[in-house]
C-alpha positions in Angstrom: -45.5 11.9 27.7 -44.0 8.4 27.8 -45.1 7.7 24.2 -43.5 10.9 23.0 -40.2 10.0 24.8 -40.2 6.5 23.3 -40.9 7.9 19.9 -38.1 10.5 20.2 -35.6 7.8 21.2 -36.7 5.7 18.2 -36.2 8.6 15.9 -32.7 9.3 17.4 -31.7 5.6 17.0 -33.0 5.6 13.4 -31.0 8.7 12.6 -27.8 7.3 14.0 -28.3 4.0 12.0 -28.8 6.0 8.8 -25.7 8.1 9.5 -23.6 5.1 10.2 -24.8 3.4 7.0 -23.9 6.5 5.0 -20.4 6.6 6.5 -19.8 2.8 5.9 -20.8 2.2 2.2 -21.2 -1.4 1.1 -18.6 -1.7 -1.7 -19.2 -4.3 -4.3 -16.8 -7.0 -5.6 -16.2 -6.7 -9.3 -17.1 -3.0 -9.1 -15.0 -1.3 -6.4 -12.5 -4.1 -6.0 -11.6 -7.5 -7.4 -11.6 -10.8 -5.6 -8.4 -12.7 -6.6 -9.2 -16.2 -8.0 -6.4 -17.7 -5.8 -5.4 -16.1 -2.5 -1.7 -15.1 -2.2 -0.2 -16.2 1.1 0.5 -13.4 3.5 3.5 -12.9 5.8 1.4 -13.4 9.0 -1.9 -15.3 9.0 -2.7 -13.9 12.4 -2.9 -10.3 11.0 -4.6 -8.6 8.1 -2.0 -7.7 5.5 -2.3 -4.6 3.4 0.1 -4.1 0.5 0.6 -0.8 -1.3 2.0 -1.5 -4.8 3.9 1.4 -6.2 6.8 2.7 -8.3 9.0 5.6 -7.4 8.8 6.8 -11.0 5.0 6.9 -10.9 3.6 10.5 -10.3 0.3 9.1 -9.1 2.1 7.0 -6.5 4.0 10.1 -5.4 0.8 12.1 -5.0 -0.9 9.3 -3.0 2.0 8.5 -0.7 1.4 11.3 1.9 -2.2 10.3 2.3 -1.2 6.6 2.4 1.3 7.2 5.1 -1.2 9.2 7.2 -3.8 6.4 6.7 -1.4 3.6 7.6 -0.3 5.4 10.8 -3.9 5.0 12.1 -4.3 1.3 11.4 -4.9 -1.0 14.4 -2.2 -3.5 15.6 -4.0 -6.4 13.9 -3.2 -4.9 10.5 0.3 -5.3 8.9 1.0 -2.6 6.2 3.8 -2.8 3.8 4.9 -1.5 0.3 5.8 -3.5 -2.7 7.8 -1.9 -5.5 6.5 -3.0 -8.9 8.8 -4.1 -11.7 7.0 -4.2 -15.0 10.1 -3.8 -17.1 13.9 -3.8 -16.8 14.1 0.0 -16.4 11.8 -0.2 -13.3 14.2 -2.6 -11.5 17.0 -0.1 -10.3 14.7 1.9 -8.1 13.0 -1.3 -6.8 16.4 -2.6 -5.9 17.2 0.7 -4.2 14.0 0.3 -2.1 15.2 -3.1 -0.9 18.7 -1.8 -0.1 17.1 0.9 2.1 14.9 -1.7 3.7 17.8 -4.0 4.5 19.9 -1.0 5.8 17.1 0.1 8.2 16.8 3.4 6.3 13.5 2.9 4.5 11.4 5.2 6.8 14.0 8.0 6.4 14.5 7.7 2.6 11.2 6.5 1.2 9.3 9.8 0.8 12.5 11.8 0.0 13.0 9.5 -3.0 9.6 10.4 -4.4 10.4 14.1 -3.8 13.8 13.7 -5.5 12.2 12.4 -8.7 8.9 14.4 -8.8 9.8 17.7 -7.0 13.5 18.1 -7.7 13.4 16.4 -11.1 16.3 14.1 -10.4 16.6 11.5 -13.2 19.0 9.0 -11.5 20.7 8.1 -14.8 22.9 5.4 -13.2 23.3 3.1 -10.2 26.0 5.4 -9.0 23.5 8.3 -9.0 21.1 6.3 -6.9 23.9 5.3 -4.5 24.9 9.0 -4.1 21.3 9.8 -3.1 21.3 7.2 -0.3 24.5 8.6 1.2 22.3 11.4 2.5 20.6 8.8 4.7 23.7 7.1 6.1 24.3 4.3 3.5 27.9 4.3 2.3 28.3 4.0 -1.5 30.3 0.8 -1.3 27.8 -0.8 1.1 24.9 0.3 -1.2 26.5 -1.3 -4.3 27.2 -4.5 -2.3 23.6 -4.8 -1.2 22.2 -3.6 -4.6 23.9 -6.6 -6.3 23.3 -9.1 -3.4 21.5 -12.4 -3.3 19.1 -10.9 -0.7 18.0 -8.1 -3.1 17.9 -10.6 -6.0 15.6 -12.8 -4.0 13.3 -9.9 -3.0 13.0 -8.8 -6.6 12.0 -12.3 -7.7 9.6 -12.7 -4.8 8.0 -9.3 -5.6 7.5 -10.3 -9.2 5.8 -13.5 -8.2 3.5 -11.6 -5.8 2.6 -9.1 -8.6 1.6 -12.0 -10.8 -0.5 -13.5 -8.0 -2.1 -10.1 -7.3 -2.8 -9.7 -11.1 -1.6 -6.1 -10.9 -0.6 -4.5 -14.2 -0.5 -0.8 -13.2 0.3 1.3 -10.1 -0.7 2.6 -7.6 -2.7 -0.4 -6.4 -3.5 -2.0 -3.1 -4.0 -5.6 -2.0 -5.9 -6.6 1.2 -4.9 -9.9 2.9 -3.8 -11.5 -0.3 -7.4 -11.8 -1.4 -8.6 -8.4 -2.8 -7.1 -6.2 -5.4 -8.0 -2.5 -5.5 -7.2 0.1 -8.2 -7.9 3.8 -8.3 -10.1 3.4 -11.3 -12.4 0.9 -9.5 -12.4 2.9 -6.2 -13.2 6.1 -8.0 -9.9 7.8 -7.2 -6.5 6.9 -5.8 -7.4 8.1 -2.4 -10.7 6.3 -2.8 -8.7 3.1 -2.5 -8.1 3.8 1.2 -11.9 3.8 1.8 -12.3 0.5 0.0 -9.3 -0.9 1.9 -11.0 0.1 5.2 -14.1 -1.7 4.1 -12.1 -4.9 3.2 -10.1 -4.7 6.4 -13.3 -4.8 8.4 -14.6 -7.6 6.2 -11.5 -9.7 7.0 -11.6 -8.7 10.7 -15.1 -10.0 11.0 -14.1 -13.2 9.2 -11.1 -13.8 11.5 -13.4 -13.3 14.5 -15.7 -16.1 13.5 
């Protein structure tokens, strides 16, 4: 009877181990993500930084954003999550500047997803800076204040810093994710855009283990 009990416990433990292994796949560098040749400094070395690189005009970014926000809301306190608007050409810059205006105004959480919806659901083309400013009045940013911030040194600096980070991250398309300034993930490598979140989870655990040692 004792032998049967021990054997049953062994089989149960083995089954649990297999199940955990299936739930936590071992993603491979160069296949599911890239290791950056030079790490990009993060904002807080005491925390694991995750950066979602996006553009408001990108339909794939708009489709991913609800899942991304749900995922980010469940991250532990040792993880710092943020967005980075990509600027690959001059016509990408206005909406990136608008992102930073909303951030500086403390309205980013309110206006971020609505901006995606305005472009991809309501088909708003935002043909001028004035059009963009008018959109943000719905979220408590006065037009004059918007224009002042839009052309400010603070936003200029964020644009330049963002472009420098993009170069360091070696990102040429969006959406993409960067974990702790060391790992670059794309939807193509992860298998899908939402697949990036699973790879990000794996890399967060990898960094968490490294910080613990």
